C-alpha positions as CSV (number, residue, x, y, z in Angstrom):
1,M,65.7,93.7,146.9
2,P,67.3,95.8,149.6
3,R,68.3,99.3,148.6
4,K,72.1,98.7,149.2
5,A,71.9,95.6,147.0
6,I,70.2,97.6,144.3
7,E,72.9,100.3,144.5
8,L,75.6,97.7,144.2
9,F,73.9,96.2,141.2
10,M,73.4,99.5,139.5
11,T,77.1,100.4,140.1
12,S,78.3,97.1,138.6
13,V,76.1,97.6,135.6
14,S,77.1,101.2,134.9
15,S,80.8,101.0,135.9
16,P,82.4,97.7,135.0
17,T,85.8,97.0,136.5
18,F,88.8,95.2,134.9
19,A,88.1,92.3,137.2
20,S,84.5,92.1,136.3
21,L,85.4,92.0,132.6
22,G,87.6,88.9,133.2
23,V,91.1,90.4,133.6
24,S,93.3,88.3,135.8
25,E,94.2,89.5,139.3
26,R,97.9,89.9,138.5
27,L,97.1,92.2,135.5
28,V,94.6,94.2,137.6
29,R,97.4,94.8,140.1
30,A,99.8,95.8,137.4
31,L,97.2,98.2,136.0
32,T,96.5,99.7,139.4
33,S,100.2,100.2,140.0
34,A,100.3,102.1,136.8
35,G,97.5,104.3,137.9
36,I,94.9,102.7,135.6
37,K,91.9,101.8,137.8
38,E,88.9,101.8,135.5
39,P,88.4,100.7,131.9
40,F,87.6,103.2,129.1
41,P,84.5,102.5,127.0
42,I,86.4,100.8,124.1
43,Q,88.2,98.5,126.7
44,A,84.9,97.7,128.5
45,D,83.3,96.9,125.2
46,T,86.0,94.7,123.7
47,L,87.6,92.9,126.6
48,P,84.9,90.2,127.1
49,D,85.3,89.2,123.4
50,T,89.1,89.6,123.1
51,L,89.8,87.7,126.3
52,A,87.6,84.9,125.0
53,G,89.8,84.6,121.8
54,R,87.3,86.1,119.3
55,D,88.5,88.2,116.4
56,V,87.5,91.8,117.0
57,L,87.2,94.9,114.8
58,G,87.5,97.9,117.0
59,R,86.7,101.4,115.9
60,G,87.2,104.5,118.1
61,K,88.5,108.0,118.0
62,T,92.1,108.9,118.8
63,G,93.0,108.8,122.4
64,S,90.1,106.5,123.3
65,G,92.3,103.8,125.0
66,K,92.7,101.4,122.1
67,T,96.2,100.4,123.1
68,L,95.2,98.7,126.4
69,A,92.1,97.3,124.6
70,F,94.4,94.9,122.7
71,A,97.4,94.9,125.1
72,I,95.4,93.4,128.0
73,P,94.0,90.4,126.2
74,M,97.3,89.7,124.4
75,I,99.3,89.6,127.7
76,S,96.5,87.7,129.4
77,R,96.2,85.0,126.8
78,L,99.9,84.6,126.0
79,G,100.7,84.5,129.7
80,D,98.2,81.7,130.3
81,S,99.7,79.6,127.4
82,A,103.4,80.3,128.1
83,K,105.6,77.2,128.1
84,G,108.7,78.7,129.6
85,V,110.8,78.1,126.4
86,R,111.2,80.9,123.9
87,P,112.6,79.6,120.6
88,A,114.8,82.1,118.8
89,G,113.0,84.4,116.4
90,R,109.6,82.8,116.9
91,P,107.3,85.3,118.7
92,R,103.8,84.3,119.8
93,G,102.3,87.8,119.7
94,L,102.6,90.3,116.9
95,I,101.5,94.0,116.9
96,L,101.8,96.0,113.6
97,A,101.9,99.8,113.8
98,P,102.5,102.4,111.1
99,T,105.2,104.5,112.8
100,R,108.3,104.1,114.9
101,E,106.9,106.5,117.5
102,L,103.7,104.5,117.9
103,A,105.5,101.2,118.0
104,T,107.7,102.5,120.8
105,Q,104.8,103.8,122.8
106,I,102.8,100.6,122.4
107,A,105.8,98.6,123.7
108,A,106.1,101.0,126.7
109,A,102.4,100.4,127.5
110,L,102.9,96.7,127.3
111,E,106.0,96.5,129.5
112,P,104.4,96.7,133.0
113,L,101.8,94.1,132.0
114,A,104.4,91.9,130.3
115,M,106.6,92.0,133.4
116,A,103.7,90.9,135.6
117,A,103.1,87.9,133.2
118,N,106.8,87.1,132.8
119,L,106.7,87.9,129.0
120,R,109.3,89.5,126.8
121,V,108.6,92.4,124.4
122,T,110.7,93.9,121.7
123,T,110.3,96.5,119.0
124,I,111.3,96.3,115.3
125,F,111.4,99.3,113.1
126,G,113.6,101.0,110.6
127,G,115.8,104.1,110.9
128,V,118.2,102.4,113.3
129,S,120.7,99.5,113.1
130,Q,119.0,96.1,113.1
131,A,121.7,94.6,115.4
132,R,119.8,95.2,118.6
133,Q,116.6,93.9,117.1
134,T,118.2,90.7,115.8
135,T,120.0,90.1,119.1
136,A,116.7,90.4,121.0
137,L,115.0,88.0,118.6
138,S,117.9,85.5,118.9
139,R,117.4,85.4,122.7
140,G,113.7,84.7,122.3
141,V,110.8,87.1,122.7
142,D,107.1,86.6,123.3
143,I,105.7,89.7,121.7
144,V,107.0,91.8,118.7
145,V,105.8,95.3,118.1
146,A,106.8,96.1,114.6
147,C,106.5,98.5,111.6
148,P,105.9,96.5,108.4
149,G,109.0,97.5,106.4
150,R,111.7,96.4,108.8
151,L,109.8,93.3,109.9
152,E,109.6,92.1,106.3
153,D,113.4,92.7,106.0
154,L,114.1,90.5,109.0
155,M,111.7,87.9,107.8
156,Q,113.5,87.7,104.4
157,Q,116.8,87.5,106.3
158,R,115.3,84.6,108.4
159,F,115.8,86.4,111.7
160,V,112.1,86.0,112.5
161,N,109.5,83.4,111.7
162,L,105.8,84.0,112.3
163,D,104.6,80.4,112.3
164,D,104.0,80.4,116.1
165,V,102.0,83.6,116.3
166,E,98.8,83.1,118.3
167,I,97.5,86.7,118.3
168,T,98.0,89.4,115.7
169,V,97.0,93.0,116.2
170,L,96.8,95.7,113.5
171,D,96.8,99.1,115.1
172,E,95.9,102.3,113.2
173,A,95.2,100.2,110.1
174,D,93.8,103.2,108.3
175,H,97.0,105.1,108.8
176,M,99.0,102.1,107.4
177,A,96.7,102.2,104.3
178,D,97.3,106.0,103.9
179,L,101.1,105.3,103.9
180,G,100.9,102.6,101.3
181,F,101.8,99.8,103.7
182,L,98.9,97.4,103.0
183,P,100.7,95.2,100.5
184,G,103.4,94.5,103.1
185,V,100.8,94.1,105.9
186,T,99.0,91.6,103.7
187,R,102.2,89.6,103.1
188,I,102.9,89.6,106.9
189,M,99.4,88.6,107.8
190,T,99.6,85.7,105.3
191,A,102.7,84.5,107.1
192,T,100.8,84.1,110.4
193,P,98.7,81.0,111.2
194,S,95.2,81.3,109.8
195,H,93.7,79.9,113.0
196,G,95.2,82.6,115.3
197,Q,93.3,85.4,116.9
198,R,93.3,88.7,114.9
199,L,92.4,92.1,116.3
200,L,92.1,95.1,114.1
201,F,91.8,98.7,115.3
202,S,91.1,101.5,112.9
203,A,89.3,104.8,112.8
204,T,87.9,104.1,109.3
205,L,87.5,101.2,107.0
206,D,88.3,102.9,103.7
207,N,91.4,102.7,101.5
208,G,91.5,98.9,101.6
209,V,91.2,98.3,105.3
210,D,87.8,96.6,104.7
211,K,89.6,94.1,102.4
212,L,92.0,93.2,105.3
213,V,89.0,92.7,107.5
214,K,87.3,90.4,105.0
215,R,90.4,88.4,104.3
216,F,92.0,87.9,107.7
217,L,89.3,88.3,110.4
218,S,87.0,85.3,111.0
219,N,83.5,86.3,112.0
220,P,84.8,89.4,113.8
221,V,82.8,91.1,116.6
222,Q,82.6,94.8,115.8
223,H,82.8,97.4,118.5
224,S,82.6,101.1,117.9
225,V,82.5,103.7,120.7
226,D,82.4,106.7,118.4
227,D,81.5,107.7,114.9
228,E,84.6,107.4,112.7
229,N,86.6,110.6,112.8
230,S,84.2,112.1,115.4
231,P,85.4,115.1,117.4
232,V,86.2,114.8,121.1
233,A,83.6,116.2,123.5
234,A,86.3,117.4,126.0
235,M,88.1,119.4,123.2
236,T,87.4,123.1,122.7
237,H,88.1,124.4,119.2
238,H,89.1,128.0,118.3
239,I,89.7,129.7,115.0
240,F,91.9,132.8,115.4
241,E,92.1,134.9,112.3
242,V,95.0,137.3,111.9
243,G,95.6,140.2,109.5
244,G,99.0,139.2,108.1
245,V,102.2,137.2,108.5
246,D,103.7,139.5,111.2
247,S,100.5,139.3,113.3
248,K,100.6,135.5,112.9
249,K,104.1,135.3,114.1
250,A,103.4,137.3,117.2
251,L,100.2,135.3,117.9
252,V,102.0,132.0,117.6
253,Q,104.7,133.1,120.0
254,R,102.1,134.2,122.5
255,L,100.2,130.9,122.2
256,A,103.5,129.0,122.8
257,S,104.4,131.0,125.9
258,G,102.1,129.4,128.5
259,N,103.2,127.1,131.3
260,G,101.7,123.8,130.0
261,R,102.7,121.5,127.2
262,R,101.9,122.6,123.7
263,I,102.2,121.0,120.3
264,L,102.4,123.3,117.2
265,F,101.8,121.8,113.8
266,M,103.5,123.0,110.6
267,R,103.2,121.9,107.0
268,T,107.0,121.5,106.3
269,K,110.0,120.1,108.0
270,H,112.0,123.2,107.4
271,Q,109.4,125.5,109.0
272,A,109.0,123.2,112.0
273,K,112.8,123.3,112.6
274,K,112.9,127.1,112.1
275,L,110.0,127.8,114.5
276,A,111.4,125.5,117.2
277,R,114.7,127.5,117.0
278,Q,113.0,130.9,117.0
279,L,110.9,130.0,120.1
280,T,113.9,128.7,121.9
281,E,115.8,131.9,121.2
282,A,112.8,133.8,122.5
283,G,113.1,132.0,125.9
284,I,110.5,129.3,125.2
285,P,112.3,125.9,125.2
286,S,111.1,124.0,122.1
287,V,112.1,120.9,120.1
288,D,111.1,119.8,116.6
289,L,109.7,116.5,115.3
290,H,109.7,115.6,111.6
291,G,110.7,113.1,109.0
292,N,114.3,114.4,108.6
293,L,115.4,113.5,112.1
294,S,117.2,110.3,112.9
295,Q,115.5,107.9,115.3
296,A,117.9,108.9,118.1
297,A,117.1,112.6,117.5
298,R,113.4,111.9,117.6
299,D,113.7,109.9,120.8
300,R,115.8,112.6,122.4
301,N,113.4,115.4,121.4
302,L,110.3,113.4,122.6
303,L,112.1,112.7,125.9
304,A,112.8,116.4,126.3
305,F,109.1,117.3,125.6
306,S,107.7,114.5,127.8
307,S,110.1,115.3,130.7
308,G,109.3,119.0,130.6
309,D,112.8,120.2,129.6
310,A,111.0,121.5,126.5
311,R,107.5,122.9,126.8
312,V,106.7,123.1,123.1
313,L,106.9,120.5,120.4
314,V,106.9,121.8,116.9
315,A,105.9,119.0,114.5
316,T,104.8,118.1,111.0
317,D,102.2,115.5,110.5
318,V,104.7,112.8,111.5
319,A,103.4,113.4,115.1
320,A,99.7,113.6,114.2
321,R,99.3,109.9,115.1
322,G,100.9,107.7,117.6
323,V,102.7,110.3,119.7
324,H,101.0,110.3,123.1
325,V,102.4,112.6,125.8
326,D,100.3,113.1,128.8
327,N,98.8,116.5,129.7
328,V,99.2,118.3,126.4
329,E,96.8,121.2,127.1
330,L,97.0,123.0,123.7
331,V,97.4,122.0,120.1
332,V,98.0,124.9,117.6
333,H,97.5,124.4,113.8
334,V,100.0,127.1,112.8
335,D,99.5,125.9,109.3
336,P,96.0,124.5,108.7
337,P,96.2,120.9,107.5
338,A,95.2,119.9,104.0
339,E,92.2,117.8,104.9
340,H,89.8,117.1,107.8
341,K,91.2,113.7,108.9
342,A,94.6,115.3,109.4
343,Y,92.9,118.1,111.5
344,L,91.2,115.5,113.8
345,H,94.4,113.4,114.2
346,R,96.5,116.4,114.9
347,S,94.0,117.7,117.4
348,G,93.8,114.3,119.0
349,R,97.2,115.0,120.7
350,T,95.2,116.8,123.4
351,A,92.0,115.9,125.3
352,R,93.2,112.3,125.5
353,A,91.8,109.5,127.7
354,G,89.1,111.7,129.3
355,S,91.1,114.9,129.9
356,A,90.2,118.3,128.5
357,G,92.2,120.4,126.0
358,D,92.1,123.3,123.5
359,V,92.8,123.4,119.8
360,V,93.6,126.6,118.0
361,T,93.7,127.0,114.2
362,V,95.6,130.2,113.1
363,V,94.2,131.4,109.7
364,L,95.1,134.2,107.3
365,P,92.2,135.9,105.4
366,E,93.1,134.1,102.2
367,Q,92.8,130.7,104.0
368,R,89.3,131.2,105.3
369,R,87.4,129.5,102.5
370,D,89.5,126.3,102.5
371,L,89.3,126.2,106.3
372,N,85.5,126.5,106.4
373,L,85.2,123.5,104.1
374,L,87.7,121.5,106.2
375,M,85.8,122.3,109.4
376,R,82.5,121.3,107.9
377,K,83.9,117.9,106.9
378,A,85.4,117.5,110.4
379,K,82.0,118.3,111.9
380,I,83.4,121.2,113.9
381,D,81.1,124.2,114.4
382,V,83.1,127.2,115.5
383,A,83.1,130.8,114.4
384,P,86.3,132.5,113.5
385,T,87.5,135.3,115.8
386,R,89.7,138.2,114.6
387,V,92.5,138.5,117.2
388,T,96.0,139.9,117.9
389,A,98.6,138.5,120.3
390,E,97.2,140.9,123.0
391,S,93.5,140.0,122.5
392,D,91.5,139.0,125.7
393,Q,90.6,135.7,124.1
394,V,94.2,134.8,123.6
395,T,95.2,136.0,127.1
396,D,92.4,133.9,128.6
397,L,93.5,130.8,126.7
398,V,97.2,131.1,127.3
399,G,97.0,132.2,131.0
400,E,100.1,133.3,132.8
401,A,103.2,133.2,130.6
402,A,106.0,130.9,131.7
403,A,109.3,132.3,132.9
404,Y,111.9,133.1,130.3
405,V,114.4,130.4,129.9
406,K,117.8,131.6,128.6
407,P,118.8,129.5,125.6
408,A,122.0,127.4,125.8
409,P,124.9,129.3,124.3
410,K,125.9,128.3,120.8
411,A,129.2,126.6,120.4
412,P,131.7,129.0,118.8
413,A,132.8,128.0,115.3
414,Q,136.3,126.6,115.3
415,P,138.7,128.3,112.8
416,Q,139.7,126.2,109.8
417,K,143.4,125.6,109.3
418,Q,145.1,127.3,106.4
419,G,145.3,125.4,103.2
420,G,141.8,124.0,103.3
421,G,141.3,120.4,102.4
422,R,139.4,117.6,104.2
423,G,139.3,116.6,107.8
424,H,139.8,120.1,109.5
425,A,138.3,120.6,113.0
426,G,134.9,122.1,112.8
427,A,134.6,121.7,109.0
428,G,131.1,120.4,108.1
429,R,130.3,119.1,111.5
430,S,127.8,120.5,114.0
431,G,129.9,119.9,117.1
432,G,127.3,117.5,118.6
433,A,123.6,117.6,119.4
434,R,122.3,120.9,120.8
435,A,120.7,120.8,124.3
436,A,117.0,120.3,124.5
437,G,115.3,123.4,123.1
438,G,117.7,123.9,120.2
439,G,115.3,122.5,117.7
440,T,118.0,120.6,115.9
441,A,118.7,117.6,118.1
442,G,120.5,114.9,116.2
443,G,123.3,117.1,114.8
444,G,124.3,117.6,111.2
445,G,127.3,117.0,109.0
446,R,128.6,113.7,107.7
447,R,127.2,110.5,109.2
448,R,128.9,107.2,109.5
449,R,127.3,104.0,108.4
450,P,126.7,101.6,111.4
451,A,128.5,98.3,111.5
452,G,126.6,95.7,109.4
453,G,124.9,98.5,107.5
454,G,123.1,98.0,104.2
455,R,119.5,98.5,103.4
456,S,118.2,97.3,106.7
457,G,120.8,98.6,109.0
458,G,121.7,102.3,108.2
459,S,120.2,105.4,109.7
460,Q,117.8,107.4,107.6
461,P,119.6,110.2,105.6
462,Y,118.4,113.7,106.4
463,G,117.5,114.3,102.8
464,R,114.6,111.8,102.7
465,S,111.0,112.9,102.3
466,E,108.6,112.9,105.2
467,S,107.1,109.6,104.1
468,A,110.5,108.1,104.5
469,G,110.4,109.1,108.1
470,Y,107.4,106.9,108.7
471,R,108.7,103.8,107.1
472,G,109.5,100.9,109.4
């Protein structure tokens, strides 16, 4: 065989293309236009089977490219079988996701491919009025990306029927199990045709996920590109030990001060909100993300972070899965997580899709023992380093500090009228959402129930627990 032919053969074997895996030309063009030219390993492994209509169980670490691994075959197969007529409330593709943020981002990844195939996509999740969702369903959609809770609500109200679903995807099935969603997921899956294609993607098969596989997947082909919960090779881990609370506060501010995007993780919603406000007041534009924010506030804060208006996102574990913003160069565990899975999922917000990133855990002396156990379970081997905010290791990691950004002035409090009573200007209201960087986007005070409210329609009240923030 001529040398050039051998080289071409070796290239085709070692580096498959989307076209060689069976992806249609129109979808290849759409992928190329989006800057996606080569498949990641989990895509290369699963596409031949998913495009052929087989049930697939995919296991891969966070950031491995799972979304396109199921988006491409769903768009491809539904586009090929499209009939031109979209009956109201009868989608042909269903994707279940555990959080609103993940559902939104899946839909965003689907849109360019769906447009190329002339398919319609809509999202369904709680925390917002159902009016927009029911309107979209009534007009006819091909693919629904949904959280289980709101989808069940709309099924019970007969706004959506799953009898025509040809392909069902369960994404982050292990996270849905952690949140207690599996009973609802089981009811939803039972409502889809048993002969349809099912794709399940999960980092692990514990907490009942294995029962879903046995009950709903028919002779599934299993693909695993990494050990469950395995660390990412392009991710560099650091443990910075500090002497006390004041040293920790100074170190966190220094870590947040660089030019690139950072995500800082806290244990509680109150502390996340407080830290975002403190950083912003220190000239580091920051926003918060946690379960007490309304969906509009979450969207606004994520937009500020992804657009660069805010360089720092301070979050609770609500952001540990599903939130994918490109080029996050540093993740800081300001408060170490409670268990190793949370550590890996938090850390997975950086070093995604082949890029590199750093992860710092800030630890007080009394936390050393628990952190050592957590890191062993996470299979992370890194020695703690005693540092201050001025240490060389910190300076090397942060690089040049970003320019100071003057925080937006706070709106002056409006004086109350004499005599007290209800309805006075400025009484009990925040005066509107603060600009990006205020850490309190979404406002406060009394909130009106949207038209057509009730259990399915109203916004989430701020007093709910974090778990309520996940619920779809």
